[in-house]
C-alpha positions as CSV (number, residue, x, y, z in Angstrom):
1,X,-6.5,35.5,11.8
2,X,-6.6,35.0,15.6
3,X,-3.9,32.9,17.0
4,X,-6.3,30.2,18.3
5,X,-7.8,29.8,14.8
6,X,-4.3,29.5,13.3
7,X,-3.5,26.8,15.9
8,X,-6.7,24.9,15.1
9,X,-5.9,25.1,11.3
10,X,-2.4,23.8,11.9
11,X,-3.6,20.9,14.0
12,X,-6.2,20.0,11.3
13,X,-3.5,20.0,8.6
14,X,-1.3,17.8,10.7
15,X,-4.1,15.3,11.3
16,X,-4.8,15.1,7.5
17,X,-1.2,14.7,6.5
18,X,-0.5,11.2,7.8
19,X,-3.7,9.9,6.2
20,X,-2.6,11.4,2.9
21,X,0.8,9.9,3.2
22,X,-0.6,6.5,4.0
23,X,-3.0,6.8,1.1
24,X,-0.1,7.7,-1.3
25,X,2.0,4.7,-0.1
26,X,-0.9,2.4,-1.0
27,X,-1.2,3.5,-4.6
28,X,-0.1,1.1,-7.3
29,X,-1.4,-2.0,-5.6
30,X,-4.8,-2.0,-7.3
31,X,-5.5,-2.6,-11.0
32,X,-8.3,-0.7,-12.7
33,X,-11.5,-2.6,-12.0
34,X,-11.8,-3.5,-15.7
35,X,-8.0,-4.0,-16.2
36,X,-6.2,-7.0,-17.5
37,X,-5.3,-10.1,-15.5
38,X,-1.6,-10.6,-14.7
39,X,-0.2,-14.2,-14.6
40,X,3.2,-15.2,-13.4
41,X,4.8,-18.6,-13.0
42,X,6.2,-19.5,-9.5
43,X,7.0,-23.1,-10.2
44,X,7.1,-24.4,-13.8
45,X,6.2,-28.0,-14.7
46,X,6.7,-29.5,-18.1
47,X,3.9,-31.5,-19.8
48,X,2.8,-32.0,-23.4
49,X,0.1,-29.8,-24.8
50,X,-2.5,-32.6,-24.4
51,X,-2.1,-32.5,-20.6
52,X,-2.2,-28.7,-20.2
53,X,-5.3,-27.1,-18.7
54,X,-7.9,-26.2,-21.2
55,X,-11.6,-25.2,-21.4
56,X,-14.0,-28.1,-20.5
57,X,-11.6,-29.9,-18.2
58,X,-12.2,-30.2,-14.4
59,X,-9.4,-28.8,-12.2
60,X,-8.6,-29.1,-8.5
61,X,-6.5,-26.3,-7.2
62,X,-5.0,-25.2,-3.9
63,X,-4.9,-21.4,-3.5
64,X,-4.4,-18.4,-1.2
65,X,-6.0,-15.1,-1.9
66,X,-4.7,-11.7,-0.7
67,X,-5.9,-8.1,-0.9
68,X,-5.3,-4.7,0.6
69,X,-7.7,-3.3,3.2
70,X,-6.7,0.1,4.7
71,X,-3.2,-0.5,3.3
72,X,-2.8,-3.8,5.3
73,X,-2.3,-7.0,3.3
74,X,-4.8,-9.6,4.2
75,X,-4.3,-13.2,3.2
76,X,-6.7,-16.1,3.4
77,X,-6.0,-19.8,2.6
78,X,-8.6,-21.5,0.4
79,X,-10.5,-24.7,1.0
80,X,-8.2,-27.3,2.7
81,X,-9.2,-30.1,0.3
82,X,-8.8,-27.9,-2.7
83,X,-11.3,-26.1,-4.9
84,X,-12.8,-28.1,-7.8
85,X,-14.3,-26.4,-10.9
86,X,-14.8,-26.9,-14.6
87,X,-12.5,-24.6,-16.6
88,X,-14.6,-22.2,-18.8
89,X,-17.9,-23.0,-17.2
90,X,-20.2,-20.1,-16.5
91,X,-21.8,-21.5,-13.3
92,X,-18.9,-21.9,-11.0
93,X,-15.6,-20.4,-10.0
94,X,-14.2,-16.9,-10.3
95,X,-13.3,-15.7,-13.7
96,X,-9.8,-15.2,-12.5
97,X,-9.5,-18.9,-11.9
98,X,-10.8,-19.8,-15.4
99,X,-8.4,-17.4,-17.1
100,X,-5.5,-17.8,-14.8
101,X,-5.1,-21.6,-15.0
102,X,-5.3,-22.0,-18.8
103,X,-2.3,-23.9,-20.0
104,X,-1.2,-25.1,-16.6
105,X,0.4,-28.5,-16.0
106,X,-0.3,-30.6,-12.9
107,X,2.0,-29.5,-10.1
108,X,2.6,-26.1,-11.6
109,X,2.3,-22.9,-9.4
110,X,1.2,-19.5,-10.5
111,X,0.7,-16.1,-9.1
112,X,-2.4,-14.3,-10.5
113,X,-3.2,-10.6,-10.0
114,X,-6.9,-10.2,-10.8
115,X,-8.8,-6.9,-11.4
116,X,-12.2,-6.6,-9.7
117,X,-14.2,-7.6,-12.8
118,X,-12.5,-11.0,-12.7
119,X,-12.8,-11.3,-8.9
120,X,-15.6,-9.9,-6.6
121,X,-16.5,-6.9,-8.7
122,X,-17.9,-3.7,-7.2
123,X,-19.6,-5.4,-4.4
124,X,-18.1,-5.7,-0.9
125,X,-17.4,-9.3,-0.1
126,X,-17.8,-10.9,3.3
127,X,-14.9,-13.2,4.2
128,X,-14.1,-15.4,7.2
129,X,-10.4,-15.8,8.0
130,X,-8.7,-18.0,10.6
131,X,-8.8,-15.3,13.3
132,X,-11.6,-12.9,12.3
133,X,-14.2,-12.0,9.8
134,X,-13.9,-9.0,7.5
135,X,-15.1,-7.3,4.3
136,X,-13.1,-7.2,1.0
137,X,-13.5,-3.6,-0.2
138,X,-15.5,-3.0,-3.4
139,X,-13.4,-3.0,-6.6
140,X,-10.5,-4.7,-4.8
141,X,-7.7,-6.2,-6.8
142,X,-7.2,-9.8,-5.6
143,X,-3.8,-11.6,-5.7
144,X,-3.9,-15.4,-5.9
145,X,-1.2,-18.0,-5.5
146,X,-2.5,-21.2,-7.2
147,X,-1.1,-24.8,-7.4
148,X,-2.7,-27.1,-9.9
149,X,-3.3,-30.4,-8.1
150,X,-5.4,-32.3,-10.6
151,X,-6.7,-32.2,-14.1
152,X,-9.2,-34.6,-15.5
153,X,-9.9,-35.6,-19.1
154,X,-12.0,-33.1,-21.0
155,X,-15.5,-32.7,-19.7
156,X,-15.1,-35.7,-17.5
157,X,-16.8,-35.0,-14.1
158,X,-14.6,-36.5,-11.3
159,X,-17.2,-38.3,-9.1
160,X,-14.7,-40.6,-7.4
161,X,-12.7,-37.6,-6.3
162,X,-15.8,-35.7,-5.1
163,X,-17.0,-38.7,-3.1
164,X,-13.5,-39.1,-1.5
165,X,-13.5,-35.4,-0.6
166,X,-16.9,-35.7,1.0
167,X,-15.9,-38.8,3.0
168,X,-12.7,-37.0,4.3
169,X,-14.8,-33.9,5.1
170,X,-17.3,-35.9,7.0
171,X,-14.5,-37.5,9.1
172,X,-13.1,-34.1,9.9
173,X,-16.5,-33.0,11.0
174,X,-16.7,-35.9,13.5
175,X,-13.3,-35.2,15.1
176,X,-12.9,-31.5,14.8
177,X,-13.1,-29.3,17.9
178,X,-14.3,-26.4,15.8
179,X,-17.9,-25.6,14.9
180,X,-19.7,-28.7,13.6
181,X,-20.2,-27.1,10.2
182,X,-16.5,-26.9,9.3
183,X,-15.4,-29.1,6.4
184,X,-13.9,-28.6,3.0
185,X,-14.5,-24.9,3.1
186,X,-18.2,-25.2,3.8
187,X,-17.9,-23.3,7.1
188,X,-16.0,-20.5,5.3
189,X,-18.1,-20.3,2.1
190,X,-21.6,-20.6,3.5
191,X,-21.6,-17.7,6.0
192,X,-19.9,-15.6,3.3
193,X,-22.7,-16.5,0.9
194,X,-25.4,-15.6,3.4
195,X,-23.8,-12.3,4.3
196,X,-23.2,-11.4,0.6
197,X,-26.9,-12.1,-0.2
198,X,-28.0,-10.0,2.8
199,X,-25.8,-7.1,1.6
200,X,-26.9,-7.3,-2.0
201,X,-30.5,-8.4,-2.4
202,X,-30.4,-7.6,-6.1
203,X,-27.6,-10.1,-6.6
204,X,-29.4,-12.7,-4.5
205,X,-32.6,-12.3,-6.6
206,X,-30.6,-12.7,-9.8
207,X,-29.2,-16.0,-8.6
208,X,-32.7,-17.3,-7.6
209,X,-34.1,-19.5,-4.9
210,X,-33.0,-22.7,-6.5
211,X,-29.4,-21.7,-6.4
212,X,-29.6,-21.0,-2.6
213,X,-31.6,-24.1,-2.0
214,X,-28.8,-26.2,-3.5
215,X,-26.3,-24.5,-1.3
216,X,-28.6,-25.1,1.7
217,X,-28.9,-28.8,0.9
218,X,-25.2,-29.2,0.6
219,X,-24.5,-27.7,4.1
220,X,-27.4,-29.5,5.6
221,X,-25.9,-32.8,4.4
222,X,-22.6,-32.0,6.1
223,X,-24.3,-30.9,9.2
224,X,-26.5,-34.0,9.5
225,X,-23.6,-36.4,8.9
226,X,-21.6,-34.7,11.6
227,X,-24.5,-34.6,14.1
228,X,-25.5,-38.2,13.7
229,X,-21.9,-39.5,14.0
230,X,-21.3,-37.4,17.1
231,X,-24.5,-38.8,18.7
232,X,-23.4,-42.4,17.9
233,X,-20.0,-41.7,19.5
234,X,-21.5,-40.1,22.6
235,X,-19.8,-36.8,21.7
236,X,-21.2,-33.3,22.2
237,X,-23.2,-32.0,19.2
238,X,-25.2,-28.9,18.2
239,X,-28.9,-29.3,17.4
240,X,-29.1,-26.5,15.0
241,X,-27.0,-24.4,12.7
242,X,-27.8,-20.6,12.7
243,X,-26.5,-20.2,9.2
244,X,-28.9,-22.8,7.9
245,X,-31.7,-21.0,9.7
246,X,-30.7,-17.7,8.0
247,X,-30.6,-19.4,4.6
248,X,-34.1,-20.7,5.1
249,X,-35.4,-17.2,5.6
250,X,-33.6,-16.0,2.5
251,X,-35.0,-18.8,0.4
252,X,-38.5,-18.1,1.6
253,X,-38.1,-14.4,0.8
254,X,-36.9,-15.2,-2.7
255,X,-39.8,-17.5,-3.3
256,X,-42.6,-15.3,-1.9
257,X,-41.2,-11.8,-2.0
258,X,-41.9,-11.5,1.7
259,X,-39.6,-11.7,4.7
260,X,-39.6,-15.3,6.0
261,X,-40.4,-16.3,9.5
262,X,-39.2,-19.5,11.1
């Protein structure tokens, strides 16, 4: 073999080797997509069995989620006012949350390692972080650190808490220097929802127009509260929200089967 071809082959092998080494060093972090959830206790709290988290109760948790992307560990903090869901319900919350909090006491902290089938599945997931936006890879294992902040009586919806959370969120909208839509995770979750729907039309159609209409109404409510209060206080405000506009197009497409036009 000519010398120049040998040199080219050697350079090619050298270029591949680091990538192979990096890939090898990342092995072991991911569970099989259909694997079993792993739950560990970081801070144990004692309570009687009647006060432990069980199916049907409403829970409020603080959480962080982490995953590996190109062998780099990415961590995102969840909603600042906490995430509220009904344990065992099929219409809200990741399966990892429903399974991972079972038996928890208020104040307890756990670390949960969730396979893809209990997290975001085989679909890439759009995520906003404090400094950038990124995609969670398909079939990614997600690691959660969860603190149980509140448990209600069985099947008792916590309206007083939800009202308080909205009031606090509306206040933060009025004073925040960030985008007018930022409150209680709405700014983080809504763009993610729109991006995910754009990426996976089949998933969006399976959820239906009513589902996205409810999400639209929720964000519109936050936006209008902030806008009106800023106007009253003589503060700068934005007339429109581009994410709301995108959601309107999506809803129209789901209802008519045609691309919407504003």
